[in-house]
N, C-alpha and C positions, 0 to 999 in steps of 0.2 A: 678164301676171302668170303665172309658172310655179309649180307646187307643188314643194316639196322632196320628195325621195324618201320620207322618213319620214312627212310629212304626208299624202302620197298613199297610203301603205300603211295608215296609220291610218283614212283614210276608206273604203278598200276593206274593211278589217276590219269597220268599223261597218255598212257595207252588208251584208256577208255574215252577220253576227250578227243584224241586223234581219230579213234574209230567212228565216233558220233559225227565229227566234223566231215570225215570222208563219206560216211553214208548220206549225210544231208546234201553234200554236193552232188552225189550220184543220183539223188532222187529229187533233184530240182524240178519244179513245175515247168511244163512246156506249153507256152502260149500257142504255138502252132497246133499242137494236138487239141488244145482247148478250143480253138476256132473250128477245128474239124468236128469235134464233139457237139459244138453249138449248132453247126450246120446240120449235123446228122439228127440231133434230138430235139433241138429247140426252134428251128427255123419255121416249122409249120405254124407256130403261134407267134414268135418274136421276130422282129427285124434283127438280123445277126450282124450283117456287114457294117462297114464304115458309113455308108450312106443308105438312106431309105429309098425304096422304090418310089416312083412318082405317085402312085395311088396306094395309100396305106389306110386300111380300116382302123377304126379305133379299137384298141384291145390292149393286150399285155404290153408293157413298156419295152422299147428296143434295148438291145445290149448297150448301146451308147447311153441312153437314158439311165440305165442301171449303173453304168460306170460313173456317170456324173451325179449320181444321187447322193453321194457322200457316205454310202454304206461302207463300213470297213471290211477288210478281208475276213475277219472273224465273223461279222454278221452275215456276209455272203456264205461262208463256210456253214454256218449254223442253218441258214435257209436252205441250202442245196442238200444238206444232210437230211432234213425234215421238211420237204416242200409242203405247202398247203394251199388252200384256196382252190382255183380251178386247175391247178398244175396236175399233170398225171403223176402217178406214183413212180418216181425214178428210183433206181437202185444203182447209184453211182459209187464207185470206189473212192477211197480217199485221194488216190492219185488223179483220178478224173476230175474230182472237185477242185484239187489244186491247179490242174491244168485249165479248167474253165475259169477259175479266179485270175489266173495268170493272163488269159486271153482278155478278160474284162479290164484288167489293169492296163493293157495296151490301148484301150479305148479312152482312158481318162485324159 
C-alpha cells in the first residue's frame, strides 16, 4: 500500500506541527525562575518584589512599574536582549529572558 504524495505531505505536516507544539509546551517560561533571576541580577538596582521597601531612593523603575508601563512582551524581550542606558551588560539566554518576562507578567 503506497501513500499518495498529498497524503504523505499531510502526515509529515501533522508530525511537524505536533513536534513544535510539544516543544513549545516543554519550554514554557517559568515565572518562579524569572523571579529568582530578578532577585539575583536586578535587585541591586531595581525593586523586584511585590511591594517596595519603606525607604526607596529614586532610581530605576521597580519591576511592578515596568509591569504596569504597558510595554509588550516583545518590547521587553527586545530591551532585555540589548539593554542600554545605565544597565550593566547582561548576557541572558532566551530562556532566562522568557522567564523574566513571565515574572513581570505576574506583576501586571
